[in-house]
C-alpha positions as CSV (number, residue, x, y, z in Angstrom):
1,M,26.7,10.1,59.7
2,K,24.1,10.8,57.9
3,T,24.1,13.0,54.8
4,P,22.5,16.2,55.1
5,G,19.3,17.1,52.9
6,K,15.8,17.5,52.6
7,K,13.7,14.4,54.3
8,F,12.0,12.7,51.5
9,S,8.5,11.6,52.4
10,K,5.9,9.7,50.2
11,K,3.8,12.7,50.1
12,S,6.6,15.0,48.6
13,G,7.7,12.2,46.3
14,H,3.9,11.8,45.2
15,R,3.9,15.4,44.6
16,S,6.9,15.6,42.8
17,A,5.9,12.7,40.0
18,V,2.1,14.1,39.9
19,F,4.3,17.5,38.6
20,A,6.4,15.4,36.3
21,G,3.5,13.9,34.9
22,G,1.9,17.2,34.2
23,I,4.4,18.3,32.7
24,L,4.8,15.5,30.4
25,I,0.8,15.7,29.4
26,L,1.3,19.3,28.7
27,V,4.2,18.9,26.4
28,C,2.2,16.0,24.7
29,F,-0.7,17.9,24.1
30,A,1.1,21.1,22.9
31,F,3.4,18.5,20.5
32,A,-0.1,17.5,19.3
33,L,-1.3,21.0,18.8
34,N,1.2,22.1,16.7
35,C,0.9,18.4,14.5
36,R,-2.8,19.4,14.0
37,S,-2.0,22.8,13.0
38,Q,0.9,22.2,10.9
39,D,-1.7,19.0,9.5
40,D,-4.7,21.7,8.9
41,T,-1.8,24.0,6.9
42,S,-1.2,21.2,4.6
43,W,-4.7,20.1,3.9
44,Q,-5.5,23.8,3.2
45,K,-3.0,23.6,0.0
46,L,-4.3,20.4,-0.9
47,K,-8.2,20.9,-0.6
48,P,-8.4,22.6,-3.9
49,W,-7.1,19.2,-5.8
50,F,-9.4,16.5,-4.1
51,S,-12.6,17.5,-6.1
52,P,-12.9,17.6,-9.7
53,P,-14.1,21.0,-11.6
54,S,-17.6,20.8,-12.1
55,N,-17.7,19.8,-15.4
56,Y,-16.0,16.5,-14.6
57,K,-17.9,15.9,-11.7
58,N,-19.6,12.1,-11.8
59,V,-18.5,11.9,-15.3
60,Y,-17.3,8.5,-15.9
61,G,-16.8,8.4,-19.9
62,D,-16.2,4.8,-21.5
63,F,-14.1,3.2,-19.1
64,R,-14.9,-0.5,-17.7
65,D,-16.9,0.4,-14.2
66,P,-14.1,-1.6,-11.8
67,M,-17.2,-2.4,-9.6
68,L,-18.0,-4.5,-12.1
69,F,-16.5,-8.6,-11.8
70,Y,-15.3,-9.7,-15.1
71,N,-18.7,-12.0,-15.7
72,G,-20.6,-8.9,-15.2
73,K,-21.7,-9.4,-11.8
74,K,-22.1,-6.0,-9.3
75,V,-20.0,-5.4,-6.6
76,T,-22.5,-5.1,-3.6
77,S,-20.8,-5.7,-0.6
78,K,-17.2,-4.6,0.7
79,R,-16.4,-8.4,1.0
80,D,-17.6,-8.5,-2.6
81,W,-14.9,-5.6,-3.5
82,R,-12.0,-7.8,-1.4
83,K,-12.8,-10.9,-4.4
84,R,-13.0,-7.9,-7.3
85,R,-9.4,-6.6,-5.9
86,E,-8.4,-10.2,-6.4
87,E,-9.8,-10.7,-9.7
88,I,-8.0,-7.6,-10.9
89,K,-4.4,-8.5,-9.3
90,D,-5.1,-12.0,-10.6
91,R,-5.8,-11.3,-13.9
92,W,-3.7,-8.3,-14.6
93,H,-0.1,-10.5,-13.0
94,G,-1.8,-13.3,-15.4
95,I,-1.3,-11.3,-18.1
96,M,2.2,-9.6,-17.1
97,G,3.7,-12.8,-15.9
98,A,3.8,-13.4,-11.9
99,W,6.4,-12.1,-10.0
100,P,9.5,-14.0,-8.5
101,Q,8.7,-14.5,-4.6
102,L,9.2,-11.1,-2.4
103,I,12.5,-10.9,-0.5
104,E,11.2,-9.8,2.7
105,H,14.5,-9.0,4.2
106,P,16.4,-7.5,1.7
107,S,20.3,-7.1,2.0
108,Y,22.0,-3.9,1.5
109,K,25.3,-2.3,2.6
110,I,26.9,1.5,3.0
111,I,29.5,2.4,0.5
112,D,29.6,5.9,1.3
113,S,28.1,8.2,4.1
114,T,28.2,12.1,3.7
115,R,26.2,14.9,6.2
116,R,24.4,17.3,4.8
117,G,23.0,19.4,7.4
118,A,20.8,17.9,9.4
119,V,20.3,14.8,7.1
120,M,22.6,11.5,6.9
121,Q,23.3,10.5,3.0
122,Y,24.4,7.1,2.5
123,K,24.9,5.4,-0.6
124,V,24.3,1.8,-0.6
125,E,24.0,-1.2,-2.5
126,I,20.5,-3.1,-2.1
127,G,19.9,-7.0,-3.0
128,W,16.7,-6.1,-4.9
129,R,16.5,-9.6,-6.7
130,A,18.2,-12.9,-6.2
131,G,21.7,-12.5,-7.1
132,E,21.3,-8.9,-8.1
133,T,22.1,-6.0,-6.4
134,T,21.5,-2.2,-7.3
135,V,22.9,1.0,-6.0
136,G,20.4,3.3,-4.6
137,Y,20.9,6.5,-1.7
138,L,19.3,6.3,1.9
139,L,18.4,9.7,3.5
140,I,17.9,9.7,7.0
141,P,16.8,13.1,9.1
142,G,18.4,13.9,12.0
143,I,15.1,13.3,13.9
144,P,14.4,10.7,17.1
145,G,12.0,8.0,17.3
146,K,10.2,6.2,13.8
147,K,9.7,8.3,10.9
148,P,7.5,7.9,7.7
149,A,9.5,6.8,4.4
150,V,9.0,7.5,0.6
151,L,10.6,5.3,-2.1
152,N,11.5,7.5,-5.1
153,V,12.3,5.9,-8.5
154,F,13.8,7.7,-12.0
155,Y,16.1,6.5,-14.3
156,E,19.1,7.0,-12.0
157,P,18.9,7.8,-8.3
158,E,21.0,10.9,-8.6
159,S,18.5,12.8,-9.7
160,G,16.0,12.4,-6.1
161,I,19.0,13.6,-4.4
162,G,19.1,17.1,-6.6
163,V,22.4,15.8,-8.4
164,T,21.4,16.3,-11.8
165,R,18.1,18.0,-12.8
166,P,15.7,20.8,-10.8
167,F,12.6,20.0,-9.3
168,I,12.6,16.4,-9.1
169,D,15.0,16.0,-6.1
170,Y,12.4,14.3,-4.1
171,S,14.2,12.2,-2.0
172,W,16.5,15.3,-0.7
173,Q,13.5,17.6,-0.2
174,L,11.4,15.1,1.8
175,A,14.4,14.0,3.8
176,N,14.6,17.9,4.8
177,R,11.2,17.2,5.9
178,G,11.8,14.8,8.2
179,F,10.9,11.5,5.5
180,V,13.7,8.5,5.4
181,T,13.8,8.5,1.8
182,L,15.5,5.9,-0.6
183,S,16.1,6.8,-4.0
184,V,16.9,4.1,-6.8
185,G,17.0,3.9,-10.7
186,V,17.6,1.0,-13.0
187,D,21.4,0.2,-13.9
188,Y,21.4,0.6,-17.9
189,L,25.2,0.2,-18.2
190,N,25.2,-3.4,-16.4
191,K,26.7,-5.6,-19.6
192,K,25.2,-8.7,-18.4
193,K,22.0,-7.2,-18.0
194,P,21.5,-4.4,-20.1
195,F,18.0,-3.5,-18.6
196,A,17.1,-4.7,-14.7
197,Q,13.5,-4.8,-15.6
198,Y,14.1,-8.1,-17.8
199,Y,13.9,-11.1,-16.1
200,P,15.2,-13.3,-16.1
201,D,17.4,-11.8,-19.0
202,F,17.0,-9.6,-21.9
203,D,16.1,-12.0,-24.7
204,N,13.9,-14.1,-22.7
205,P,11.7,-12.4,-20.1
206,R,8.6,-14.4,-18.2
207,V,7.6,-10.9,-16.6
208,Q,6.7,-7.7,-18.5
209,P,9.3,-5.4,-17.9
210,L,7.3,-2.5,-16.1
211,S,5.4,-5.5,-14.0
212,M,9.3,-6.2,-13.0
213,L,9.8,-2.8,-11.7
214,A,7.1,-3.0,-9.5
215,Y,8.5,-6.4,-8.1
216,L,12.0,-4.5,-7.6
217,A,10.5,-1.2,-6.3
218,S,8.4,-3.7,-3.7
219,N,11.4,-5.2,-2.3
220,C,12.8,-1.8,-1.9
221,A,9.9,-1.2,0.4
222,N,10.3,-4.1,2.6
223,L,14.0,-2.8,2.9
224,L,12.6,0.5,4.5
225,A,10.0,-1.4,6.6
226,H,12.2,-3.2,8.1
227,H,14.3,0.0,9.0
228,S,15.0,0.6,13.0
229,E,14.2,4.6,11.9
230,V,11.1,4.0,9.5
231,D,7.6,3.7,10.5
232,S,6.4,0.5,8.3
233,S,2.7,1.5,8.3
234,R,3.7,5.2,6.7
235,I,5.3,4.5,3.4
236,G,5.0,6.3,0.5
237,M,6.4,6.0,-3.0
238,I,6.8,8.8,-5.9
239,G,8.1,8.9,-9.3
240,F,8.4,11.2,-12.4
241,S,7.5,10.6,-15.9
242,Y,9.3,7.0,-16.5
243,G,9.3,6.6,-12.7
244,S,5.6,7.5,-12.5
245,K,4.3,4.6,-14.7
246,W,6.9,3.0,-12.5
247,T,5.4,4.3,-9.0
248,M,1.5,3.6,-10.1
249,F,2.2,0.0,-10.9
250,T,4.0,-0.8,-7.9
251,S,1.6,1.1,-5.6
252,C,-1.7,-0.2,-7.2
253,L,-0.1,-3.9,-7.0
254,N,1.4,-3.8,-3.5
255,E,-0.5,-2.6,-0.5
256,R,3.1,-2.1,1.5
257,F,2.6,1.7,0.3
258,A,0.3,3.6,2.4
259,A,-0.1,6.4,-0.3
260,A,1.4,7.5,-3.7
261,V,2.3,10.7,-6.4
262,W,2.3,9.7,-9.9
263,I,3.9,12.8,-12.0
264,D,3.0,13.4,-15.2
265,G,3.2,9.6,-16.9
266,G,0.0,8.7,-18.3
267,I,-3.0,7.3,-15.9
268,V,-4.6,5.9,-19.0
269,F,-3.9,4.1,-22.3
270,D,-3.9,6.5,-24.9
271,D,-2.2,5.2,-28.3
272,S,-2.8,9.4,-29.4
273,K,0.0,10.3,-26.9
274,P,3.4,9.4,-28.2
275,N,4.8,9.7,-24.1
276,V,1.9,7.4,-22.9
277,N,3.5,4.9,-24.4
278,Y,2.5,1.5,-22.6
279,W,2.8,-0.7,-26.0
280,E,6.9,-0.1,-25.9
281,P,9.0,-3.4,-25.2
282,W,10.6,-1.9,-22.4
283,Y,7.0,-1.3,-20.5
284,L,4.0,-3.5,-21.5
285,G,4.5,-4.6,-24.8
286,N,7.5,-7.0,-25.1
287,K,7.0,-9.4,-28.0
288,S,9.0,-12.5,-26.0
289,P,7.7,-15.9,-26.8
290,I,7.2,-16.4,-22.8
291,A,6.1,-13.1,-21.9
292,G,3.9,-12.1,-24.7
293,D,2.3,-8.4,-25.7
294,A,0.6,-7.6,-22.8
295,Y,-0.3,-4.2,-24.0
296,A,-1.9,-5.6,-27.0
297,A,-3.8,-8.6,-24.8
298,L,-4.9,-5.6,-22.4
299,R,-6.4,-3.5,-25.7
300,Q,-8.5,-6.3,-26.7
301,K,-10.2,-7.3,-23.6
302,K,-10.7,-3.2,-23.3
303,M,-8.9,-3.3,-19.8
304,D,-7.4,0.0,-18.7
305,L,-5.3,1.5,-16.1
306,V,-8.4,2.5,-14.1
307,E,-8.9,-0.9,-13.1
308,L,-5.3,-0.7,-11.3
309,H,-6.0,2.9,-9.8
310,A,-9.2,1.2,-8.2
311,L,-6.8,-1.2,-6.0
312,M,-5.2,2.0,-4.4
313,A,-8.8,2.5,-2.6
314,P,-8.8,3.2,0.5
315,R,-5.1,4.4,0.4
316,P,-4.8,8.0,-0.9
317,F,-2.8,9.1,-4.0
318,L,-2.2,12.4,-6.0
319,V,-2.0,12.6,-9.5
320,S,0.8,15.6,-10.3
321,G,-0.5,16.2,-13.8
322,G,1.4,18.0,-16.9
323,S,1.4,17.7,-20.8
324,E,0.4,13.9,-20.3
325,D,-1.8,13.9,-17.2
326,S,-4.4,16.8,-18.1
327,P,-7.4,17.5,-16.0
328,D,-9.8,15.3,-18.5
329,Q,-8.2,12.8,-16.4
330,W,-10.7,13.3,-13.9
331,I,-13.2,11.0,-15.7
332,A,-10.9,8.1,-15.0
333,L,-10.1,9.1,-11.5
334,N,-14.0,9.7,-10.7
335,H,-14.1,5.4,-10.8
336,T,-12.1,5.3,-7.8
337,I,-13.5,8.3,-6.1
338,R,-16.7,5.9,-6.7
339,V,-15.1,2.9,-4.8
340,N,-13.9,5.1,-1.9
341,K,-17.4,6.6,-1.3
342,F,-18.7,2.9,-1.4
343,L,-15.9,2.1,0.9
344,G,-16.7,4.9,3.2
345,F,-13.9,7.3,2.5
346,E,-13.3,10.6,1.0
347,N,-10.9,12.5,0.3
348,R,-8.5,10.1,-1.6
349,V,-8.0,11.0,-4.9
350,G,-6.6,14.4,-6.0
351,M,-5.2,15.9,-9.2
352,H,-3.5,18.8,-9.4
353,N,-2.4,20.1,-13.0
354,R,0.2,22.5,-14.9
355,K,0.9,23.0,-18.7
356,E,4.6,21.6,-18.7
357,H,5.6,17.6,-18.3
358,T,8.1,18.6,-16.1
359,P,7.0,19.6,-12.3
360,N,7.6,23.3,-11.0
361,A,7.8,25.0,-7.7
362,E,3.9,25.0,-7.1
363,A,3.1,21.5,-8.2
364,N,6.1,20.5,-5.7
365,E,4.7,22.2,-2.8
366,V,1.3,20.0,-3.4
367,I,3.2,17.1,-3.0
368,Y,4.9,17.8,-0.2
369,A,1.9,18.8,1.7
370,F,0.5,15.4,0.7
371,F,2.8,13.3,2.2
372,E,3.0,15.6,5.3
373,H,-0.9,15.1,5.4
374,F,-1.1,11.6,4.9
375,L,2.0,10.1,6.1
376,K,3.6,12.9,8.7
377,F,0.7,13.7,10.9
378,G,-0.9,10.8,10.6
379,S,-4.4,12.4,10.0
380,V,-5.6,9.5,7.8
381,R,-5.4,6.1,8.8
382,H,-7.2,3.0,6.8
């Protein structure tokens, strides 16, 4: 006996498929419009901070032009710029010490897990250097599909998830905005290696500590890039103070990062500011017989961090400045603006300022808008 029901025809099946397809198109269109609307909102928050004030516009100071090769030849083509980028990286790595080979697929294991609202928080142990692990926190929002990700670095990873100080819980805040986040720090209490950034050991490091931090963070970025929840083309990085120096060096030296925020770490060398202390042995001033004193060598060669900034182009970055990075730092940033214009890009360099070193609610809203605009809504690709 035939089962009773409506007789199927090719014509009715075709109509159903067309109807379903039309609904899907409308849903996709509505989603695209919503993303566009949210992106417009985030850009309106950012726009005032992506242009220098009139008194700093086109002012370049005494910084050496990053568009000049070390032999004095001027960059005149994009091919030249690619060569100049490699020249900058080679010289800085040569002075600071060469990295070990990056770990393409870092291992990690989950130590503990906690659900915090719509976010899963995993305490993880990460293999971030051969024979050495660190503990961090991986936060994954409950949103289907691949998502943008942000690596957050500081002295210890708990600050990023909101356990310690206010206004620097970037891992937690961004996870609630739809980003996969990873919060890491350095282990000062490890008896075998009291400072993780000293490689291969505390007494005879072969790499300047700040550069080694960049290496460690680069391996964390590889972990994120291969995670099933992460879009590897949309990985950002953020750090405050100590973490800002760490973030700046990492994001400039590693193109894996599509965008970065540097929060008041001192974006140029300045011997007059005690907190812009790149000369310290835990940054660039280590005087071991192997690594030497990179800070002294860089200053002697009249090199400055403007060269590193230029390596970001055309990737966007935001300086969230306070007591250490005041508005006059636009003089340094203008050089990277000029590099971006040469490459055909605009609105890639921003700076928001406040008086205090510690971030506040207003500064952080600009930071969140930055990551939403450049990583989440996909309005910019390079």
